[in-house]
C-alpha positions as CSV (number, residue, x, y, z in Angstrom):
1,M,0.0,0.0,0.0
2,R,1.4,3.4,-1.0
3,N,2.2,6.0,1.7
4,G,-0.5,8.4,0.5
5,H,-3.1,5.7,0.9
6,R,-2.4,4.5,4.4
7,L,-5.4,5.1,6.6
8,G,-4.1,3.7,9.9
9,R,-4.5,0.6,12.0
10,R,-8.0,1.5,13.3
11,F,-9.3,1.8,9.8
12,G,-7.6,-1.5,8.9
13,W,-9.6,-3.3,11.6
14,L,-12.8,-1.6,10.5
15,W,-12.2,-2.6,6.9
16,G,-11.4,-6.1,7.8
17,A,-14.6,-6.4,9.9
18,Y,-16.6,-5.0,6.9
19,G,-15.0,-7.6,4.6
20,T,-15.7,-10.5,6.9
21,S,-19.3,-9.7,7.4
22,A,-19.8,-8.9,3.7
23,L,-18.3,-12.3,2.8
24,G,-20.7,-14.0,5.3
25,T,-23.6,-12.2,3.8
26,W,-22.8,-13.3,0.2
27,L,-22.1,-16.9,1.4
28,A,-25.6,-17.0,2.7
29,F,-27.1,-15.3,-0.4
30,G,-30.5,-16.8,-1.1
31,A,-30.4,-19.1,2.0
32,F,-33.6,-17.8,3.5
33,P,-35.8,-18.5,0.4
34,L,-34.1,-21.9,0.1
35,I,-34.8,-22.8,3.7
36,A,-38.4,-21.6,3.3
37,I,-38.9,-23.8,0.2
38,Q,-36.8,-26.9,0.9
39,V,-37.3,-27.2,4.7
40,L,-40.6,-25.5,5.4
41,H,-42.3,-26.2,2.0
42,A,-43.4,-22.6,1.6
43,G,-45.2,-21.4,-1.4
44,P,-44.4,-18.4,-3.8
45,A,-46.5,-15.9,-1.7
46,E,-44.7,-16.8,1.5
47,V,-41.2,-16.6,-0.2
48,A,-42.1,-13.2,-1.6
49,A,-43.3,-12.0,1.8
50,L,-40.1,-13.1,3.4
51,S,-38.1,-10.5,1.4
52,S,-40.6,-7.7,0.9
53,V,-42.4,-7.8,4.3
54,G,-39.2,-8.4,6.2
55,A,-37.5,-5.4,4.6
56,L,-40.5,-3.1,5.1
57,V,-41.0,-4.0,8.8
58,G,-37.3,-3.9,9.4
59,A,-37.1,-0.4,7.9
60,A,-40.0,0.7,10.1
61,V,-38.3,-0.8,13.2
62,A,-35.1,1.1,12.3
63,V,-36.8,4.5,12.1
64,P,-36.4,5.4,15.9
65,L,-32.9,3.9,16.0
66,G,-31.3,6.7,13.8
67,P,-31.9,9.5,16.4
68,W,-31.0,7.1,19.2
69,V,-27.6,6.3,17.6
70,E,-26.8,10.0,17.0
71,F,-26.4,10.7,20.6
72,R,-24.3,7.6,21.5
73,R,-20.8,6.6,20.9
74,K,-20.8,4.7,17.5
75,R,-18.3,1.9,18.1
76,P,-20.4,0.2,20.9
77,V,-23.4,0.5,18.6
78,L,-21.5,-1.2,15.8
79,I,-20.5,-4.0,18.1
80,G,-24.0,-4.3,19.4
81,M,-25.6,-4.5,16.0
82,D,-23.1,-7.2,14.9
83,L,-24.0,-9.2,18.0
84,V,-27.7,-8.7,17.5
85,R,-27.4,-10.1,13.9
86,F,-25.2,-13.0,15.2
87,A,-27.7,-14.0,17.9
88,A,-30.7,-13.6,15.6
89,L,-29.2,-15.7,12.8
90,L,-28.0,-18.3,15.2
91,T,-31.5,-19.1,16.3
92,I,-32.2,-20.6,12.9
93,P,-29.8,-23.5,13.0
94,V,-30.6,-24.1,16.6
95,A,-34.4,-24.3,15.9
96,F,-33.6,-26.4,12.8
97,A,-31.6,-28.9,14.9
98,L,-34.4,-29.0,17.5
99,G,-37.0,-29.5,14.8
100,V,-39.0,-26.4,15.7
101,L,-38.1,-24.0,12.9
102,S,-41.1,-22.1,11.5
103,F,-41.8,-19.6,8.8
104,V,-42.7,-17.0,11.4
105,Q,-39.3,-17.3,12.9
106,L,-37.6,-16.8,9.5
107,L,-39.7,-13.7,9.0
108,L,-38.9,-12.3,12.5
109,V,-35.2,-12.9,12.0
110,S,-35.3,-11.2,8.6
111,V,-36.9,-8.2,10.3
112,V,-34.3,-8.0,13.1
113,V,-31.4,-8.4,10.6
114,A,-32.9,-5.7,8.3
115,A,-33.3,-3.2,11.2
116,A,-29.8,-4.0,12.5
117,D,-28.3,-3.6,9.0
118,I,-29.8,-0.1,8.7
119,T,-28.6,0.9,12.2
120,F,-25.1,-0.5,11.6
121,R,-24.8,1.5,8.3
122,A,-25.9,4.7,10.0
123,A,-23.5,4.3,12.8
124,S,-20.6,3.2,10.6
125,G,-20.9,6.2,8.4
126,A,-21.0,8.5,11.4
127,Y,-18.0,6.7,12.9
128,L,-16.0,6.8,9.6
129,K,-16.4,10.6,9.4
130,T,-14.9,11.0,12.9
131,L,-12.2,8.4,12.2
132,L,-10.7,9.9,9.1
133,P,-10.0,13.4,7.7
134,A,-12.3,14.5,4.8
135,E,-9.5,14.1,2.2
136,H,-9.3,10.3,3.0
137,L,-13.0,9.5,2.9
138,L,-13.0,8.7,-0.8
139,V,-10.1,6.3,-0.5
140,A,-11.9,4.6,2.4
141,N,-15.2,4.3,0.4
142,T,-13.4,2.9,-2.7
143,R,-11.9,0.2,-0.5
144,F,-15.3,-0.7,0.9
145,E,-16.7,-0.7,-2.6
146,S,-13.9,-3.0,-3.9
147,T,-14.5,-5.3,-1.0
148,T,-18.2,-5.4,-1.7
149,W,-17.7,-6.5,-5.3
150,T,-14.9,-9.0,-4.4
151,T,-17.1,-10.8,-1.9
152,T,-19.9,-10.6,-4.5
153,I,-17.7,-12.5,-6.9
154,I,-16.5,-15.2,-4.6
155,G,-19.3,-15.5,-2.0
156,P,-22.2,-16.9,-3.9
157,P,-20.2,-19.7,-5.7
158,L,-18.7,-20.8,-2.4
159,G,-22.1,-20.5,-0.7
160,G,-23.7,-22.5,-3.5
161,A,-21.2,-25.3,-3.0
162,A,-21.7,-25.3,0.7
163,I,-25.5,-25.4,0.3
164,G,-25.1,-28.3,-2.1
165,I,-23.0,-30.3,0.3
166,L,-24.3,-29.2,3.8
167,G,-27.7,-27.6,3.1
168,P,-28.8,-23.9,3.3
169,V,-28.7,-23.8,7.1
170,A,-24.9,-24.2,7.0
171,T,-24.5,-20.9,5.2
172,V,-26.7,-19.2,7.8
173,V,-24.2,-20.4,10.4
174,A,-21.3,-19.0,8.4
175,D,-23.2,-15.6,8.1
176,A,-23.8,-15.5,11.9
177,V,-20.2,-16.3,12.7
178,S,-19.0,-13.5,10.3
179,Y,-20.9,-11.0,12.4
180,L,-19.3,-12.3,15.5
181,L,-15.9,-11.9,13.9
182,S,-16.8,-8.4,12.7
183,A,-17.8,-7.5,16.3
184,L,-14.4,-8.8,17.6
185,G,-12.6,-6.9,14.9
186,I,-14.3,-3.6,15.8
187,R,-13.6,-4.3,19.4
188,A,-9.9,-4.8,18.6
189,M,-9.7,-1.3,17.0
190,G,-9.0,0.4,20.3
191,G,-8.5,4.1,20.4
192,R,-10.7,6.9,21.7
193,E,-13.9,8.0,20.0
194,P,-15.0,11.6,20.2
195,G,-17.9,12.1,22.6
196,P,-21.3,12.5,20.9
197,E,-23.3,15.8,21.1
198,R,-25.2,16.1,24.4
199,R,-28.9,15.9,24.0
200,E,-30.9,18.8,25.4
201,A,-34.2,16.9,25.8
202,A,-34.2,14.0,28.2
203,R,-36.5,11.9,26.0
204,M,-37.0,11.5,22.3
205,R,-40.0,13.2,20.9
206,A,-42.1,11.9,18.0
207,G,-40.9,14.8,15.8
208,D,-37.3,13.7,16.3
209,L,-38.0,10.6,14.2
210,L,-38.2,12.9,11.1
211,D,-34.9,14.8,11.8
212,G,-33.0,12.8,9.1
213,W,-35.6,13.4,6.4
214,R,-35.8,17.1,7.4
215,Y,-32.1,17.5,7.0
216,I,-32.0,15.8,3.6
217,L,-34.9,17.7,2.2
218,A,-33.6,21.0,3.4
219,D,-30.3,20.6,1.5
220,A,-30.4,21.5,-2.2
221,T,-27.7,19.0,-3.1
222,L,-28.7,16.0,-0.9
223,R,-32.4,16.2,-1.8
224,P,-32.1,15.3,-5.5
225,L,-29.4,12.7,-4.8
226,F,-31.7,11.2,-2.2
227,F,-34.6,10.8,-4.7
228,N,-32.2,9.6,-7.4
229,T,-30.7,6.8,-5.4
230,A,-34.0,5.6,-3.9
231,L,-35.7,5.5,-7.3
232,F,-32.7,4.0,-9.1
233,N,-32.0,1.2,-6.5
234,G,-35.7,0.4,-6.2
235,L,-36.3,0.0,-10.0
236,V,-33.1,-2.0,-10.6
237,M,-33.9,-4.4,-7.7
238,A,-37.6,-4.6,-8.8
239,T,-36.7,-6.2,-12.1
240,D,-34.4,-8.9,-10.6
241,A,-37.3,-11.4,-9.9
242,L,-38.9,-10.7,-13.3
243,L,-35.6,-11.3,-15.1
244,A,-35.2,-14.6,-13.2
245,V,-38.7,-15.7,-14.3
246,L,-37.9,-14.7,-17.9
247,M,-34.5,-16.4,-18.1
248,L,-35.2,-19.5,-16.1
249,G,-38.8,-19.9,-17.5
250,R,-39.6,-18.8,-20.9
251,L,-36.1,-18.5,-22.3
252,G,-34.9,-21.9,-20.9
253,F,-31.6,-20.9,-19.3
254,S,-30.2,-23.3,-16.7
255,P,-29.5,-22.2,-13.1
256,W,-25.8,-22.2,-13.7
257,Q,-26.1,-19.9,-16.7
258,Y,-28.3,-17.6,-14.8
259,G,-25.8,-17.4,-11.9
260,L,-22.9,-16.9,-14.4
261,A,-24.8,-14.0,-16.0
262,F,-24.7,-12.0,-12.8
263,A,-21.5,-13.3,-11.1
264,A,-19.0,-12.7,-13.9
265,P,-20.0,-9.1,-14.5
266,A,-19.3,-8.3,-10.9
267,I,-15.7,-7.8,-11.9
268,G,-16.9,-4.5,-13.3
269,G,-17.7,-3.3,-9.8
270,L,-14.1,-4.1,-8.7
271,I,-12.7,-2.2,-11.8
272,G,-15.1,0.8,-11.3
273,S,-14.2,1.2,-7.6
274,R,-10.5,1.2,-8.6
275,L,-11.2,4.0,-11.2
276,A,-13.2,6.2,-8.9
277,R,-10.4,8.0,-7.1
278,P,-8.2,8.7,-10.2
279,L,-11.3,10.0,-12.1
280,V,-12.2,12.3,-9.2
281,T,-8.6,13.6,-9.0
282,R,-8.6,14.4,-12.8
283,F,-12.2,15.6,-13.4
284,G,-13.6,16.6,-10.0
285,Q,-16.1,15.0,-7.7
286,H,-19.3,16.5,-9.1
287,R,-18.5,15.8,-12.7
288,V,-17.7,12.1,-12.0
289,L,-20.8,11.8,-9.8
290,V,-23.1,13.1,-12.6
291,V,-21.5,11.3,-15.5
292,A,-21.4,8.0,-13.7
293,G,-25.0,8.6,-12.5
294,V,-26.1,9.1,-16.1
295,L,-24.2,6.2,-17.6
296,R,-25.5,3.7,-15.0
297,A,-29.0,4.6,-16.0
298,I,-28.7,3.7,-19.7
299,W,-28.0,0.0,-19.3
300,P,-31.0,-1.7,-17.7
301,V,-33.4,-1.1,-20.6
302,G,-31.3,-3.5,-22.6
303,L,-32.5,-6.4,-20.5
304,A,-35.9,-6.1,-22.1
305,F,-34.3,-7.5,-25.4
306,V,-32.7,-10.6,-24.0
307,G,-33.4,-13.7,-26.1
308,P,-32.6,-17.4,-25.8
309,G,-29.2,-19.1,-26.3
310,T,-25.7,-17.8,-26.2
311,G,-26.6,-14.5,-27.7
312,G,-29.1,-13.8,-24.9
313,L,-26.7,-14.8,-22.2
314,L,-24.0,-12.5,-23.6
315,L,-26.4,-9.7,-23.8
316,V,-27.3,-10.0,-20.1
317,M,-23.7,-10.3,-19.2
318,G,-22.8,-7.2,-21.2
319,V,-25.6,-5.1,-19.8
320,E,-24.8,-6.2,-16.2
321,L,-21.1,-5.5,-16.8
322,G,-21.8,-2.0,-18.0
323,L,-24.2,-1.3,-15.2
324,I,-22.0,-2.6,-12.5
325,L,-18.9,-0.9,-13.8
326,C,-20.7,2.5,-13.7
327,C,-22.1,1.7,-10.2
328,G,-18.6,0.8,-9.0
329,V,-17.5,4.3,-9.9
330,F,-20.7,6.1,-8.7
331,N,-21.1,4.4,-5.3
332,P,-18.0,5.4,-3.5
333,V,-18.1,9.0,-5.0
334,Y,-21.8,9.3,-3.9
335,A,-21.1,7.9,-0.4
336,T,-18.2,10.4,0.1
337,Y,-20.3,13.3,-1.3
338,R,-23.1,12.4,1.1
339,L,-20.8,12.3,4.1
340,E,-19.1,15.6,3.1
341,R,-22.5,17.3,2.8
342,T,-23.8,16.1,6.1
343,A,-22.9,17.8,9.4
344,T,-21.1,15.5,11.8
345,D,-23.8,15.8,14.4
346,R,-26.5,14.7,11.8
347,V,-24.8,11.8,10.1
348,A,-26.4,8.9,11.9
349,R,-29.9,10.4,11.5
350,T,-29.4,11.2,7.9
351,L,-27.9,7.9,6.9
352,S,-30.6,6.0,8.8
353,A,-33.4,8.0,7.0
354,W,-31.7,7.4,3.7
355,S,-31.4,3.6,4.3
356,V,-35.0,3.3,5.6
357,T,-36.3,5.0,2.5
358,T,-34.2,3.0,0.1
359,K,-35.2,-0.3,1.7
360,A,-38.9,0.7,1.8
361,S,-39.0,2.0,-1.8
362,T,-37.2,-1.2,-3.0
363,A,-39.7,-3.4,-1.3
364,L,-42.7,-1.3,-2.6
365,L,-41.4,-1.2,-6.2
366,T,-40.6,-4.9,-6.1
367,A,-44.2,-5.6,-5.1
368,V,-45.6,-3.2,-7.8
369,W,-43.4,-4.7,-10.5
370,G,-44.4,-8.2,-9.5
371,V,-48.0,-7.2,-10.2
372,L,-47.0,-5.5,-13.5
373,G,-45.1,-8.6,-14.5
374,G,-48.2,-10.6,-14.0
375,L,-50.4,-8.2,-16.0
376,L,-48.0,-7.1,-18.8
377,G,-45.6,-10.0,-18.9
378,P,-42.0,-9.9,-17.4
379,R,-40.3,-8.6,-20.6
380,T,-42.7,-5.6,-20.8
381,A,-42.4,-4.8,-17.1
382,I,-38.6,-5.0,-17.3
383,G,-38.6,-2.6,-20.3
384,L,-40.9,-0.2,-18.5
385,A,-38.5,-0.1,-15.5
386,G,-35.6,0.5,-17.9
387,V,-37.4,3.5,-19.5
388,L,-38.2,5.0,-16.1
389,L,-34.5,4.6,-15.1
390,L,-33.5,6.7,-18.1
391,A,-35.2,9.6,-16.3
392,T,-33.4,9.2,-13.0
393,P,-30.3,11.4,-14.1
394,L,-32.7,14.4,-14.0
395,L,-32.6,14.0,-10.2
396,L,-28.8,14.3,-9.9
397,P,-27.3,17.5,-8.4
398,R,-26.9,20.0,-11.2
399,R,-24.1,22.0,-9.7
400,A,-21.2,21.3,-7.3
401,A,-22.0,22.1,-3.7
402,A,-20.2,24.7,-1.7
403,P,-18.1,23.4,1.2
404,L,-20.1,22.5,4.3
405,A,-19.4,24.8,7.3
406,E,-18.9,22.5,10.3
407,P,-19.1,23.7,13.9
408,E,-16.0,23.2,16.0
409,P,-16.2,19.7,17.6
410,A,-16.7,19.5,21.3
411,P,-13.7,18.2,23.3
412,S,-13.7,14.5,23.7
413,R,-14.5,13.1,27.2
414,A,-13.6,9.5,26.3
């Protein structure tokens, strides 16, 4: 690692913890639906509810946690959320071994994990902003993005092999252990964390729950980016199930071909994350944010034209490669831009509101597009989502933001 890119021992532990939990998540990718189908003999409606209802209820549960996190030290919150996810996931293999596993338990665990995910992300963003100076945030976010795509490439194949040999419950155990290891890594960071802002009111008021959304909507540059990312992510994810129906059903692709169509292009995310920092250095943050945001929106409409055979498979892989490459550039730049535009004493509330909205909009749009797929057919519904995605660049910030004036931080009492 070059001298200019060294971010210190504490960041190294945080990065390692992130990579460990990300690998565990991808090892267990698809484990819950498989358990529901193979072990509990659940039907299509129950499997759909497992992802959509779990995400929606988890997002609702996380709403009050954003303001709660804001006024607490972030490292203990990170450790706590890792341990919550570890304990929740571990109940599944225990119940399976005892023969008492139920669909309700799967649903409850998915809710707890979704809420803990949102809370962890909010706390980690706030912690990262206090851990590193502003000029190092992009380097840190590109490393997180590279790790995300690396684990995306290697996790599902390894998880699929483990499921084939040991069954889907085994990958849930691996995911649970990854959160325990993450908690231990964050605990090993050591150091002193700046004390949080003291809260004037003794109790949280109902209006405090909306603080994150108020902050986002009041900022002329965060507001369009907020709507852009919520709509883009929701529409892209909404077409995943429809594309699976189209490829595995009408077009006759085998499961390994379907998996290859999405696993191989993930290399584009790794390449894009490596390009993000050099591009920002040369062209500036705002220009890269806008250009990458525009380019990522033009690819998904191509999925409406997928056909059978090798040509169709190559089309999907090409579209996914272009999309993921652009996302690999966009995501770390956007994450850095968002942190820079958010006051230190508002980061947890803002990121929590952002994640809650993204998860809720994704669940809602997935349900809507499921209905549209049934009415119009999967290909038409995919094409409609692609056309709407072409309009999302209109919601990108049109001009570079002025530097954010931060108040002087209070002296640490750690």
